C-alpha positions as CSV (number, residue, x, y, z in Angstrom):
1,M,-2.1,3.9,20.4
2,A,-3.5,0.9,18.4
3,T,-3.6,0.1,14.4
4,A,-6.1,0.7,12.7
5,N,-7.9,-1.5,10.3
6,W,-8.6,-1.2,6.7
7,P,-12.1,0.4,7.0
8,G,-15.1,-1.3,6.7
9,T,-17.4,1.2,4.7
10,L,-14.4,0.7,1.3
11,P,-14.5,-2.7,-0.6
12,D,-11.9,-5.2,0.8
13,R,-10.3,-5.8,-2.2
14,P,-8.2,-4.2,-5.0
15,L,-9.1,-5.3,-8.7
16,F,-7.5,-8.0,-9.9
17,D,-6.4,-5.7,-13.7
18,G,-5.3,-3.1,-11.1
19,W,-3.2,-5.3,-8.1
20,S,0.8,-5.7,-9.1
21,W,3.8,-5.4,-6.5
22,T,7.3,-5.6,-6.5
23,P,10.3,-5.8,-4.2
24,Q,12.3,-2.9,-2.8
25,D,15.4,-3.2,-3.8
26,N,17.6,-5.2,-1.1
27,K,20.6,-4.6,-2.4
28,A,23.9,-2.0,-2.0
29,S,26.0,-2.7,-4.6
30,F,30.0,-1.0,-4.5
31,Q,32.3,-0.5,-7.6
32,P,35.6,-0.9,-6.5
33,D,38.2,1.0,-9.8
34,V,38.8,-2.5,-10.4
35,G,36.8,-6.3,-10.3
36,P,33.3,-6.9,-9.7
37,S,30.7,-5.0,-7.7
38,I,30.4,-5.9,-4.3
39,D,27.9,-6.1,-3.7
40,R,25.6,-7.1,0.1
41,R,21.7,-7.0,1.6
42,R,20.3,-3.8,3.0
43,G,18.5,-5.9,5.7
44,T,17.2,-8.8,6.3
45,A,13.5,-7.7,5.9
46,V,12.6,-6.3,1.9
47,A,9.2,-4.2,1.7
48,F,7.1,-4.4,-1.4
49,E,5.4,-1.8,-3.0
50,Y,1.9,-2.4,-4.0
51,D,-0.6,-0.6,-7.0
52,A,-3.8,-1.0,-6.4
53,R,-6.8,0.1,-8.2
54,F,-10.2,-0.3,-6.8
55,P,-13.6,-1.0,-8.1
56,P,-16.1,2.3,-8.0
57,L,-16.5,4.5,-4.8
58,S,-19.7,6.4,-4.0
59,D,-19.5,9.6,-2.9
60,A,-20.1,8.9,0.4
61,Q,-17.1,6.4,0.3
62,V,-14.6,8.2,-1.2
63,G,-15.3,10.7,2.1
64,Y,-15.0,7.4,4.5
65,F,-11.2,7.1,2.9
66,E,-10.1,10.6,3.3
67,T,-11.4,10.9,6.8
68,F,-8.9,7.1,6.7
69,F,-5.7,8.8,5.0
70,H,-5.5,12.4,6.8
71,T,-6.8,12.4,10.2
72,T,-6.6,8.2,11.1
73,L,-4.1,8.2,9.9
74,V,-2.6,11.3,10.1
75,G,-2.1,11.7,6.8
76,G,-0.3,9.0,5.7
77,T,2.0,9.0,9.0
78,L,0.3,5.7,10.3
79,H,0.5,1.9,9.3
80,F,-3.4,0.3,8.9
81,L,-3.6,-3.7,9.1
82,W,-5.7,-5.1,6.3
83,A,-5.3,-8.5,4.3
84,D,-4.0,-9.5,1.8
85,P,-6.1,-9.2,-1.4
86,V,-4.3,-13.0,-3.2
87,S,-3.0,-14.6,0.6
88,G,-5.4,-13.2,3.1
89,T,-3.0,-13.5,5.2
90,S,-2.8,-9.5,7.4
91,Y,-0.5,-8.2,7.2
92,K,0.9,-3.7,8.0
93,W,0.4,-1.6,5.7
94,K,1.1,1.9,4.8
95,I,-1.0,4.5,1.7
96,A,2.6,6.1,0.0
97,D,0.1,8.3,-3.2
98,Y,-3.5,8.5,-3.5
99,Q,-5.6,9.8,-6.1
100,I,-9.5,9.8,-6.9
101,N,-10.7,10.2,-10.6
102,S,-14.3,10.9,-11.1
103,L,-15.6,8.6,-12.8
104,G,-19.3,10.8,-13.0
105,A,-22.7,10.3,-11.4
106,G,-21.5,10.5,-7.6
107,W,-18.9,7.4,-8.9
108,H,-15.0,8.1,-8.7
109,E,-11.7,5.2,-9.6
110,L,-9.4,5.1,-6.2
111,S,-6.3,3.9,-7.2
112,M,-2.9,4.1,-4.7
113,K,0.5,2.8,-4.1
114,L,0.9,0.7,-0.9
115,M,3.9,-0.3,0.4
116,R,3.2,-3.5,3.0
117,L,5.9,-4.0,5.3
118,P,7.7,-6.6,6.7
119,G,6.8,-9.4,8.1
120,A,2.7,-10.7,9.2
121,A,0.8,-8.6,11.3
122,V,1.1,-9.8,14.7
């Protein structure tokens, strides 16, 4: 099965005032009976967690997004390709969670938690 791309029917960039990220904790620690903790890396690559808020979506765009999430991404179990809005580099992403809030008059706000998987997409 080919990797899906972010739908062209949706905004290709989140709002910058609604875009933030943090690396996942990649440190495993052990506290011995005596002395400082013993630390090591969990792995060589680190995933990043993002919070994103998109420009208002129309009713139709909400339908496109929900079809993308529930059908194409099988309820968020599959990843998709999308260009990082800051660097422009294409990565593999997963949607961890999302929320849609009604703004009234057929418009909605989409916010989500994303995970950028390690390594640039090939």
